[in-house]
N, C-alpha and C positions, 0 to 999 in steps of 0.2 A: 604471582605476578598481576597486576591491575587488570581488570577487565571494566571497559566501560560499557556505557548503554547508549546509542543513539534514536533521535526520532529523526529518520528521515522524512520528509515533509515534502508534500507539492508548493508550499509558499513559503516555509518555513521551516529551519531544521532546529536540532538542539541537541546536546551532548552533556552528560550526566555521569556522576561515578559517587557508588557506595562505600563505605569503610566499613572494615570486620564487624563492626558492632551496630552497623545497619542505617547511620547517618547519610543521607543523602544530599549530594549537591550539584545542582546545576553548575556549569562549568561556562565562566563568563571569557569572553575574547577581552581585548589587549581594550579596547573602548569601550568596554563595561559590559556590553549585551551579553546577554543570555542567548537571546533567539537570532537564529543567520537567516535571513531568508536567501531560498534555494532560488539561488537567481546569480547568473555568472556573466561576466565581461570578457571579452579579449580584446584587449588593446592592439592596437597596430604594434607597439611595441612594447618588452617591460613584460612582468609576471601577470598572469591572469586572476583576473578578480571575484573574490565569492563575498557576497553578502550585500548589506546595503548601500555600499559605492558599489556596485554592480547598479545596483535596483538603480540608482540616482543616475544611472550614463543610458537606462531603456530609453529615455525625451531625445536622447543627444545621437547615438549611436544604436538604433533598436537592432541593424542587421549584424551587431556582433556582441548582442545579449540574449541569452537565454533563459528561458523560465518555464516552468509548469512541463519539463519534462518528463516528471515522473509517472505522468498519464502514456508517458511511450515504453514505462517499460516492458519489457519482453517482443518489443517490437523496433522493427530496424527506422521507424520516425517517432518525435512526439507531435510534430504540426498538422494540424486535421486536415491541411489540402493534400498531405502523403509527399509535400516535396524535404529533402534531406534538409537538414540546419548545416549548413556550410562556414566558415570563416577562412579566408584567404586559402581557399582550393581544399583545406580539411573539413572532412564529413563529422561531425560529433551523433554518435550514436544517445539513444538515452541513458545505457548503463556510464558510457564514458564520461557523460554530464555528471550527472549523481555522482562518480567515483570521485570529481573533483572536489564536488561540496564535503563528498566523506575525508575527503587529503586535509580539507579547511578545518573540521569539527575533530582528525586525530591531530592537525598539527595544536589546535586551542588546549586541547584535552593534555598533549605532551608539555605543553608552557606550564601547566598550571600543573600539574604533578611532579616535574621537572626531571623525566624519563623517556624511553620511549613505550609506544603502546603497539601493540599487535593483534590484538582481541576485543572482540566487542560483539552485543545482544545489540541484530539489529529491527527495528518494528519495521511492519507492513499493515496497511489496513487486511482488516479480518477477511475482508472480499475478495481478494489479492487472490489469483490463479498462480498454477503452479511457474508457469511461463513468467510472471511477474516478480515472484518469488526468487526463480533461479538469475532472474536478471540481476536484482537486489545482489545476491549473494556476488554475482560477478562481478557488481559494482564495487564493494566492499573489498575483493581481492584484486582487483587494478590499484585499489588507494592504499594495497599494502596490508589489508585486517582480515585478519581470519577469521570468520562469523562462526560465536559459538551457538548461536541457536536465532534464528527468526521469529522476533515474536510481531503475538496482532496487535497492534495500536488499543484497542478496547480490551486487550486480557491485562496489558502493558500499566493503563489507566486503573483499572480494577486491581492490581497487586499492591498499587500503594492505599488505594482506596479500602481493600481488607485489611491492612496490617491494622487499622483502626478498631480497635473492641468494638465500637457502637456498631460496626458494618457485620458484624460475625451472626451467624443464623439467620443468614436473611436471604431472599431471592434481591438479586438486581437486575436490573436492565443498562446497559451502558448506552447512551448514546452517541454516539461519534461522528461531527460534523464538521471536517475541516475547511481548509482553502480549496480541496480538489477532488475528495473523495468523504464517502459517506458510510458508516457502518452501524447496525445497531445488533447488539449483543447481548444475550438471556445468560445469568450466570447465575450458579448457587454459590454463596461463602457459607461453609459450615462453621458451627462453633469454635473447631478447633483452626479457623484459619484455612483450610484444604477449599479450593477456588475449582468448581469444573463450569465448565462451558456449555450451555443448554441446547443452546441455536445463534444461529446468525443468520445474518441477512446485509445488504447494501448495495450499493451502487457505486462502482472504481470510478466513475467518471461526473461526479456531484459534490459540488463544495461552494464555496465561496468565490470563485474564480468565473463560476456559474453566474452567480448574483449578479457579480459583477458585472459582465456581460450584458446582463438584460440591463442594466442602468445606463452603460453605455448605447445600447440601441435606443434607449428612452433620450437620452442625451443626443445623437443625432435626430431622430425625427424632429427633437424641438428645435435644432441648430438650421434644418431645413425648411421647416413651418416658419420661423421667424425672421432667418436670415439668408435662405436659398443658399448655407451653405454646404456641403458635406465635406464633415469633420472623422468622416473613415475616408477619406481620399490619400490621405499624408500618413507615413507612420507614426511622424510626429506629435501629429495632435491624436492619433488613435493610443499614444502610450500615455500624451497628457488627460486625457479621459481617464482611462485606465486608472489611474492615480487617484484623479479628483471621484471617481465610481467608487475604487477602495473606502477612500476617506469619509463619503455619506452613506456607506452603506454603514459602516461602524458608526457614523452620528446616530444615525437612527434607532440604534440600539437601544438608545437614550434619551433622543429627542424625537421629537412629534415632526418636525420638520425639518431639512438638510438643503444648503442653497451653496454653490459652486460658481466661479466665473470659467465658462470655457475658454479655451483659446482657440482662437477661428482665424486666425491669420489676417482677420480683420478688425472690427472693435469689438469688445470685451462682449461676451454673452452671459448673463445670468443664467443659470437652471438652477430651479426648486424643485426639490423633490419630496413626498409627504410620505409619513410611515404607512398610511393606507392605501398609498399609491404603487410602493413599494413592497404592500404585503401584496396586491390585488398582479402586479406583475409576476413574483415567484409561484401565483396560485397552484401550477403542475406541479412544481417540484415539492408544494407541501401537502399536494395531494400524493405522490408518490411516496415520500418518505412517510407518510400516514398508510398506504396503505402497503409498506414494507414491515411497518412494527410489527401493523396485526398480522401478518403472516408468520414473522420471526417468532409472536407469542404463541401465535397454533402451534407452531413446530415443536418450540419448548417444551409444552406441554403445562404450562405454569400461566393460568388465568390474568387478565388483568389486575384484579382485585389484589391475586396473592404476590404482585410485586411490592417490595418492599420498602426499596430506595430505585429512583432514576437520577443515574448519575449522567451529568451534560459534560461531554469532553470538547475538545477543538473551539476555535479560535469562532469559527461559524453558527455553534448552539450557543451563543449569546444575542444572536437574532430572535426577537421576543416573541413571533408565529410560530416559529420550530417550538417553544417553551407551550405554546398552548396547544399545540397539536399533543404535546406529550400528555400535559394535564388534565386534557378532553379524555384521551385512552385510559390512558392509566388512572385518574381517578386521585392523582396525588402531586404538588407540587414539586415540580423535580429540584435538585441542588445540583450546586457548580462543584467539580473536583478545585482542591483548595489552590493548586496552582494551575489554570487550563491550559494552559498554553506547555507548560511543562513535566506535567505529570506524565504524559507517555515516554519522555524518556528518563524521567525516577524511575517509573517503573521498570525500565527496560535492566536500569543500573543494578537495581535490588537483585532482580532475579541473574546477572553477571554476576555480581558478588557469591549469590547462591552457588551458582554452577559453578565457579572457581575453586569452591572449595575454601574460601580465605575466610569466611563468618565465625565470628567468634563463639565456640560451643557455649559461651553464654548467656547469648544475644536472642530476640526475639528469631533473628534472619536464619540463627540457626534451625529453629523449630520448625519454620517455614515450609509448607509442604510445595511441589513443583506443581503449578496450575497444569489443569489436564484440556486442553485443547481438542478440538473439533474439524472435523474436514469442510471448509468452506463450500468445496464443490464433490461430486462425485468421480469417480473414474472406472473409467471402462475402456474396451477395445473393440475394434470395429470385426466384426465377425460377419460370415455369410449363414444366412437362415436358414436359405434351400440351395443348398449344392446344386442342383439343377435350373434352380432359376436365378441362383447368385445373386440374389439381395441384401444386401449388405446390412447389416443392424448396430448397433452399438450394445455392447454385452455388459452390465454395470458391476463390476469385479468390487469395488468399495465403493457402498451409497456416501450422499453429504450427509453431514453430521455425526458420521462416524468418530470416534475419539483416536486422536493420534499418539501415538504415531498407531500406524494400521497395515493389514497387508489379507488380501486378500488371492483367491487362484481360480482358475479355470482352465477347464482341457477341451481347445481345441483340434481339429481335425483337420487334414490334410484332404484338399479336394481330387486331384490329381494323381496318375501312380508317377513314378520316378521323383517326385519332388523331394527337395535334398532340403529344404526349410519352410518355415513361414514368414513370410512380411510383416510385423506387428505395427500396428497403426492406435496409438493412445487418446482417449479422447478425454474430455473434459465437462463435466455433466451428467445429468440423470434421466433424462430422456434416451427413449431404444431411438428412435430417428435422427439420423445423421444432421439433417438440418438445424436441429436444435440443439446441438453440442458443438465444441470446437477441437479442433485436433491442435496436440501439444505437442506432437514426438509421433518419430518411429524410427522404427528396426529391424534386423534383420535376425531371427535366430536360425540357427542350423542345425540339423540333424547329423551331417558326414558323411552323410551316406544317400544312395535313394532310398525309399521308403514309397510303399502302395498308398492309394487313397484313403481315407479313412483312418491312416495311422493318426495317433492319437500324441501333441504334445502337452504337457501342462503348462503352464504359465504363471508365474507370482507376481502380482503387482502390489510394492508397496507406497506408502506415504510416510518419510519419514516424520519427526517430531516437525521439522520446519515446511511439512506438506511437500518435500519434495521427492519426486517421483523415483524409485527402482525397479528394475525388473529382473526378475529369473526365468529360465528355460532348463525343462528339463524335460527328459524324453517320456512319452507317457508310458510305453511298455516296461523300459526299466527301472525308472527313477533317479537313473543318473542324471546330473547337472550337466545341460551341455554348455550354459557360460551365463554368464551376465549381459545382458541385451545394451550393446551401447545404445541411447535412445538421441536421436538429433530431434532438437527443436528448431521448430520455423523461426526463422528470425532471431535465432541466438547467435551469439559470436561464436565461430571457430574455434581450435585450440590455435589455431595460427595467429587468426586477431588477434585472441586475446592475450598470446606473449608478447605479442609487436606492441598493441597496447598499454600492456603495463610496464614495458619498459620506456615508451614514451612518454607517460602520466608522471612517470618514477622523476624522469629528467625536467619537466615542469614548474617551475618557480608559481606558488598558491599566495595570495596576501587575502 
């Protein structure tokens, strides 16, 4: 059975398939477009619309259009002000919105293949945490897809690059700057095409959408100064500015200046932006990206001069300023993936066919090794440092950078006589202070009887290959398995909510 590869992007999404011989095809929709904007329009009547048509409605009915919802994965909402996104009284969570994009991609693949598709490899930013990865898995499930593997986006791009024999025996820096997220990954590609991630870093909320927002602020300042008009006061003017800001950002990758006419509700207002002005405006982002690349290099143990290839991935990596940053840091010109906007999905499709067992034994794909990824975040538990003072801390079980799948264990003791169990809180991060980690879930491990203070319980915490958390608890004296702890993730759909959402989404028509 065919397994597809999906790049579920913040601004654009792509679906691809690889045949048994390793030939990969990016699948086009009926209109011939291979790239589907991750935008959804909820018309007052009729089917839900996903893609370019939905994007074009953002200026007409902005309150009925959802975009950039990937940034809210693992949370209740994606809106910056914390409000719910609701249409006609229905609140849509980020994973539900993502499921509609996945449903659209599933339909595109099924039309191309002429049959049903039920399994997929889905990519996420390398710096996504466990909550975001779990939410991505939930989104796929709501769309009727079983996730074979959650794959890091830079690793997916490196898979395609690594199949090229010229990339063998090399240290590769993958610079992935998309519409909403930024990742930098250091990899080693061996002579036999084995791939191992050495270090990864990034920002879950940095990308092209942020650069668009900076241009919009420059537009708004210009409109206030030149015409006394606030283009941020009306949703339709904001959307018009957003569309033109995106166009200008792209144009400035190849031109020194860009000009657009702003819609103000009054006279047309020309706005011109130079590349130098744009680069100055995104100076903080350039500095942050440079710092992240340097830290990731240090964590990888690879010196900048020992990087053989700098691979640029993601649409925003076209911005010349970021290419200059990489050239300055590494000392070599970066190169772009062959299909800059499609290679993440293509890499996911390659791995999908490899994992499915459908590869022809005579093909290069059959001999390709499964890439070895690492934990992008440490994993620990809240414990008491001093039973008398009850000072809480994060006890790290699996540090970031550890190869996944991974597991670790710790022995923790009761602090009071008569305890029947231990309340477990799981944290994401590598710091001992709870102020600098994120609690991602909690659950209760029970002994089944009262035990005295100081009684041990051994807890085994593990990351799957998808970096999804599992937790097993054992009686610390007998060694008997007490059971698997059901981890309740903050902000996640409950089983009842997931069941209801799945039924509702299955009935929705998506165009």
